[in-house]
C-alpha positions in Angstrom: -10.8 12.3 25.5 -13.6 10.9 23.1 -15.8 8.4 24.9 -16.4 5.0 23.2 -18.8 2.9 25.1 -17.7 -0.7 25.4 -15.2 -2.7 22.9 -16.1 -2.1 19.5 -16.5 -5.0 17.6 -16.6 -4.7 13.6 -18.7 -7.0 11.8 -17.8 -7.9 8.2 -19.3 -10.2 5.5 -19.4 -10.3 1.8 -22.5 -9.0 1.6 -21.9 -6.0 3.1 -19.2 -5.5 1.1 -21.2 -5.4 -2.2 -18.1 -6.6 -4.3 -15.7 -4.2 -3.0 -14.0 -5.6 0.0 -10.9 -4.2 1.5 -8.6 -7.0 -0.7 -9.5 -8.9 -3.9 -7.1 -11.7 -5.3 -6.9 -14.6 -6.9 -6.0 -18.0 -5.3 -5.7 -21.4 -6.5 -8.6 -19.9 -9.7 -11.0 -18.6 -6.8 -11.9 -15.4 -5.4 -10.8 -14.4 -1.8 -12.7 -11.6 0.2 -12.1 -9.9 3.3 -11.2 -6.9 5.3 -8.5 -4.3 5.0 -9.3 -0.5 6.1 -12.6 -1.1 7.1 -14.2 1.6 5.1 -16.9 3.2 5.8 -19.1 2.2 2.7 -18.4 -1.3 3.5 -19.4 -1.1 7.2 -22.0 0.9 9.7 -20.6 4.3 10.4 -19.3 3.6 13.7 -17.8 0.4 13.0 -15.6 1.6 10.2 -14.2 4.4 12.3 -14.7 3.6 15.9 -16.4 6.6 16.6 -20.2 7.1 18.1 -22.7 9.0 15.8 -22.7 12.0 18.1 -19.4 12.7 17.5 -19.4 13.4 13.8 -16.3 13.1 12.9 -14.7 16.3 10.0 -15.6 15.1 6.5 -12.8 16.3 4.0 -12.8 16.7 -0.2 -11.4 14.8 -2.6 -8.9 16.5 -4.6 -7.6 15.2 -7.7 -3.6 15.8 -8.7 -4.6 17.5 -12.2 -0.9 17.4 -13.3 -0.7 13.5 -12.6 -1.5 12.1 -16.2 1.1 14.1 -17.9 3.3 12.1 -16.0 2.1 8.6 -16.5 0.5 8.7 -13.0 -2.6 7.1 -13.3 -5.0 4.5 -11.4 -5.4 1.2 -12.6 -8.2 2.6 -15.5 -6.1 5.5 -16.4 -8.0 7.9 -14.3 -6.4 10.5 -11.8 -5.4 9.5 -8.7 -6.1 11.9 -5.5 -5.5 12.9 -1.9 -7.9 14.1 0.9 -6.0 16.8 2.8 -7.1 19.2 5.8 -4.5 22.3 6.4 -2.6 22.5 9.7 -2.9 25.8 11.9 -0.9 27.4 14.7 2.0 25.4 16.1 1.2 22.7 13.5 0.6 24.7 10.4 4.6 23.8 8.9 4.0 20.3 9.7 2.8 17.1 8.2 1.5 13.8 8.2 1.0 11.4 5.3 -1.4 8.9 5.4 -0.9 6.0 2.5 -4.5 4.2 2.1 -4.4 0.5 2.1 -6.4 -2.1 0.4 -4.8 -5.1 -0.7 -3.5 -6.0 -3.6 -4.2 -7.3 -7.4 -2.0 -10.3 -8.2 -3.2 -11.4 -11.8 -5.2 -9.6 -14.6 -8.3 -10.7 -13.8 -8.0 -9.5 -10.2 -6.9 -6.0 -11.5 -9.5 -6.1 -14.3 -12.2 -6.4 -11.2 -9.9 -4.0 -9.1 -10.4 -1.0 -11.3 -14.0 -0.7 -11.5 -13.7 0.1 -7.8 -12.1 2.3 -6.0 -9.2 0.8 -5.0 -8.2 1.1 -9.1 -10.4 4.3 -10.4 -11.0 7.7 -8.6 -14.3 7.3 -10.4 -15.4 5.2 -7.5 -13.8 6.9 -4.8 -15.6 8.5 -2.0 -15.9 12.3 -2.9 -15.7 12.9 0.8 -14.0 10.9 3.9 -14.6 11.2 7.6 -11.2 12.3 9.2 -10.7 10.2 12.5 -8.0 8.6 14.8 -4.9 10.0 13.8 -6.5 11.9 11.0 -9.0 14.0 13.2 -8.6 17.7 14.1 -10.0 17.6 17.6 -7.0 17.6 20.2 -9.6 15.6 22.3 -9.1 12.7 19.6 -5.6 13.1 18.4 -3.6 14.9 20.9 -0.2 15.1 18.9 -1.3 15.9 15.3 -4.7 17.6 15.3 -3.4 20.8 13.8 -1.1 19.6 11.3 -1.7 19.0 7.5 -3.0 16.0 7.3 -3.1 14.0 4.3 -4.9 10.8 3.2 -3.5 9.8 0.0 -6.1 7.2 -2.3 -4.5 3.9 -3.4 -5.8 3.1 -6.6 -2.7 0.8 -7.9 -2.8 -2.3 -6.2 1.0 -2.7 -5.3 1.3 -1.0 -2.5 2.3 2.5 -4.5 5.5 0.4 -5.8 4.5 -0.5 -9.4 5.5 0.8 -12.6 4.3 -1.1 -15.5 0.9 -1.7 -18.0 -1.0 -4.2 -19.5 -2.2 -2.7 -22.8 -4.4 -5.5 -23.6 -6.8 -5.2 -20.6 -6.2 -2.0 -20.4 -4.4 -1.8 -17.0 -1.9 0.8 -15.6 0.3 -0.1 -13.2 1.7 2.8 -12.0 1.7 3.3 -7.9 5.1 4.5 -8.0 4.7 7.3 -10.1 1.2 8.1 -7.9 3.8 8.5 -4.8 5.7 10.9 -6.9 3.0 12.9 -8.5 1.4 13.4 -4.8 4.1 14.4 -3.2 5.7 16.8 -6.1 1.8 18.6 -5.7 1.9 18.2 -1.9 5.2 20.0 -2.1 3.9 22.8 -4.2 0.9 23.1 -1.6 3.4 23.8 0.8 5.2 20.8 2.4 8.1 22.2 1.1 8.3 24.2 3.7 7.7 21.4 6.3 9.6 21.9 9.7 8.6 18.2 10.6 7.1 15.6 9.1 5.6 11.8 9.4 4.8 9.3 6.3 2.1 6.8 7.7 -0.3 4.3 6.4 -2.4 1.2 7.2 -2.5 -2.2 6.1 -1.4 -2.1 2.0 -0.2 1.3 3.0 1.4 0.4 5.9 3.7 -1.6 3.8 3.7 1.1 1.5 5.3 3.5 4.0 8.1 0.9 5.1 9.0 0.5 1.6 8.9 4.4 0.8 10.3 5.6 4.2 13.9 6.3 3.4 12.8 7.8 -0.2 10.2 10.4 1.6 13.3 11.1 3.8 15.2 12.3 0.6 12.5 15.0 -0.3 13.2 17.3 2.9 16.7 18.9 4.3 18.6 16.7 6.6 17.7 19.2 9.8 14.0 18.8 9.3 12.4 15.5 11.6 11.1 12.9 9.4 10.1 9.7 10.7 7.8 7.1 9.7 4.7 4.7 10.7 3.5 1.3 9.8 0.0 0.2 11.3 -0.9 -3.2 10.6 1.9 -3.1 7.6 3.8 -6.4 9.2 2.8 -8.9 6.5 5.0 -11.8 7.4 6.2 -14.6 4.8 4.2 -17.6 6.6 3.7 -20.9 6.5 -0.2 -21.4 6.0 -2.1 -24.2 8.1 -1.7 -26.6 5.0 1.9 -26.0 5.1 1.9 -23.7 1.6 3.0 -20.0 1.3 -0.4 -18.4 0.3 1.0 -14.8 1.2 4.1 -15.4 -0.9 2.6 -16.6 -3.7 0.4 -13.9 -3.7 3.2 -11.2 -3.2 5.1 -13.0 -6.0 2.0 -12.2 -8.6 1.9 -8.5 -7.4 5.9 -8.1 -8.1 5.8 -9.8 -11.4 3.0 -8.6 -12.9 3.2 -5.0 -12.2 6.8 -3.9 -12.7 7.3 -3.7 -8.7 11.4 -4.8 -8.7 12.8 -1.7 -9.8 11.3 0.3 -6.9 12.4 -2.2 -4.3 15.3 -1.2 -1.6 18.5 -2.4 -3.6 20.0 -3.3 -0.3 17.9 -6.2 -0.4 17.7 -7.2 -3.8 21.7 -7.7 -3.8 21.0 -10.9 -1.9 17.3 -11.8 -2.0 14.8 -12.1 -4.5 12.3 -9.4 -5.3 9.3 -11.1 -3.8 11.2 -11.7 -0.6 12.3 -7.9 -0.7 8.5 -6.9 -0.7 8.2 -8.7 2.8 9.3 -5.7 5.8 10.7 -8.5 7.7 13.5 -8.7 4.9 13.9 -4.6 4.7 12.9 -3.0 8.0 16.2 -3.5 9.9 18.0 -2.0 6.8 15.7 1.4 6.7 18.0 3.9 7.4 15.3 6.7 8.7 13.3 6.1 12.2 10.3 3.7 11.7 7.6 2.5 14.3 5.8 -0.6 13.7 2.3 -0.6 15.3 0.5 -4.3 14.6 -1.6 -6.6 16.3 0.1 -10.0 17.1 -2.7 -11.8 15.7 -3.5 -9.6 13.2 -7.1 -10.4 11.5 -6.2 -9.8 8.0 -3.4 -12.4 8.4 -4.9 -14.8 10.0 -8.0 -14.6 7.3 -6.0 -14.3 4.3 -2.6 -15.6 4.6 -2.5 -18.6 7.4 -6.1 -19.7 7.3 -7.3 -19.1 3.5 -10.3 -21.1 2.2 -7.6 -22.9 -0.3 -5.6 -23.9 2.5 -8.6 -25.4 4.7 -11.0 -26.8 1.9 -13.3 -28.5 5.2 -13.8 -25.3 7.0 -12.0 -26.4 10.3 -10.7 -22.6 10.4 -14.0 -20.9 10.1 -15.5 -20.4 13.4 -11.9 -19.5 15.0 -11.0 -16.9 12.0 -14.5 -15.1 12.5 -14.0 -14.9 16.4 -10.8 -15.9 18.1 -13.0 -16.7 20.8 -14.1 -20.1 19.0 -10.6 -21.2 18.4 -9.7 -24.8 19.6 -6.3 -25.2 21.8 -4.3 -26.2 18.9 -5.4 -23.4 16.8 -4.8 -20.9 19.6 -0.9 -22.8 19.6 -0.6 -22.2 15.7 -1.5 -18.5 16.2 1.1 -18.1 19.0 3.7 -19.4 16.7 2.8 -16.4 14.3 3.0 -14.1 17.2 6.8 -15.7 17.8 7.4 -15.5 14.1 6.2 -11.6 14.1 8.7 -10.7 17.3 11.6 -12.9 16.1 11.1 -10.7 12.5 11.8 -7.5 14.3 14.6 -8.3 16.6 17.1 -6.8 14.3 15.2 -4.0 13.7 14.5 -3.4 17.6 18.2 -3.2 17.7 18.2 0.4 16.7 17.6 3.4 19.5 15.5 5.6 16.9 13.0 2.8 16.0 10.0 2.1 17.8 7.3 -0.6 18.1 3.9 -1.4 19.8 2.8 -5.2 19.1 -0.2 -5.4 21.3 -1.8 -9.2 21.5 -5.4 -8.4 19.9 -7.1 -10.0 17.2 -6.9 -6.1 14.8 -5.9 -4.9 11.7 -5.2 -0.9 11.6 -5.4 0.8 14.5 -4.7 4.3 14.1 -7.6 5.8 12.3 -10.1 4.1 14.0 -11.2 6.6 16.9 -11.7 3.8 19.4 -8.1 2.4 18.9 -6.2 5.5 18.7 -7.5 7.4 21.3 -10.2 7.0 23.3 -11.1 6.2 27.2 -11.0 2.1 26.5 -8.8 2.3 24.0 -6.2 -1.0 23.9 -2.9 -0.2 26.3 0.2 -1.8 26.9 1.4 -1.0 30.6 -1.2 1.3 30.7 0.0 3.5 27.5 -2.4 3.5 24.7 -1.4 3.8 20.8 -1.7 7.6 20.3 0.6 8.6 23.4 3.1 5.8 22.2 3.1 7.2 19.0 3.7 10.5 19.9 6.1 9.8 22.7 8.1 8.3 20.2 8.1 10.8 17.2 8.4 13.8 19.4 11.3 11.8 21.6 9.6 12.3 24.7 10.5 8.7 25.4 11.7 5.5 23.4 8.4 3.0 23.1 9.4 -0.5 22.5 6.0 -2.4 23.8 5.7 -5.9 23.0 2.4 -7.3 24.9 2.1 -10.3 26.8 0.5 -13.3 24.7 -3.4 -14.0 24.4 -5.6 -13.9 26.2 -4.0 -11.7 29.0 -4.9 -8.4 27.3 -8.2 -7.2 28.4 -8.0 -4.1 26.6 -8.0 -5.4 23.1 -11.0 -4.3 20.6 -10.8 -7.4 18.7 -12.5 -7.8 15.2 -15.2 -10.4 14.8 -16.9 -11.5 11.5 -19.7 -13.0 10.7 
């Protein structure tokens, strides 16, 4: 196992983000910035990927999907989409892991125009190489179950969790997430994925939501006798009431769904009885997904605390500023509010948990995205629930070694968390 000394603390700030933070959207006319998938360009190398500089993870180059433009499968600015692929070998030569990148959403013309000048909306700005760590690592000491699989990271440049299909000609915006998803799968099939003997679709944050929404579709690309499962990391975005009694995230999602033409790509079983925005929330979808699904989520998800529960618009006097940055600064009433959020999360998975094929790992941490960070995925001091870490939990579930339905005791009992602190 890789040794990571101490609990890794990620320090995030608007200054470090250089205007290209993990998410950007409009809320009551003002910009909101924050973390999403902790990209290396936003943080120091060790903080971004949870590895020490000494381990130097493998760098994997960007492949642009050359046939995508002819299918209309383009980023917000019309550039080609892309992915990073590292080939499997040995026993994993015909096993495929597809990781969908996260990075928030854009919910208005203004925020999407802003986004198309970043790596979240244009391949022009994407890193040409990225490190493969955590679930993407090629080192069996860092990634015991998936290290020799074909591992793919599909870059996110549409702003609607790979589900939109529309355009705005006046603003020169292409909302083609669904087409990007389809073109990427088609391209990977031609590069050997059609011969897969097992596959896993995963994703972090907005990519974790995408993994849920595309799960059954992914299953349909393979023969019935092939093992196919899905993993959502930090994708369980809840339709929560914020500290001012509003529905900040619902308003954001409503903008995304309507602007980007998402409705036609949402599950019909949900649209039969709920509005499209409700069907973009995973809590209204997960119980009806036929493919085995695993939910990995922090009970006090850092992104949701900052952007959904206590955004600046709901907290004009900044009463939550210190609590949002560091959970240790939260007052007893604030902790009580966050315990209510955890309870809502546990209620949201009740129906989902009844299915034997599903799994989950809900740890009581202030974190966001735990599969791609080496320190949280698999290291000597990784977070555990009942002595089982995340990598082992996911592996046990995927390979049917054991069922995994792990719910942590409420904060502050878990001393293994790698909590995120902001300044």
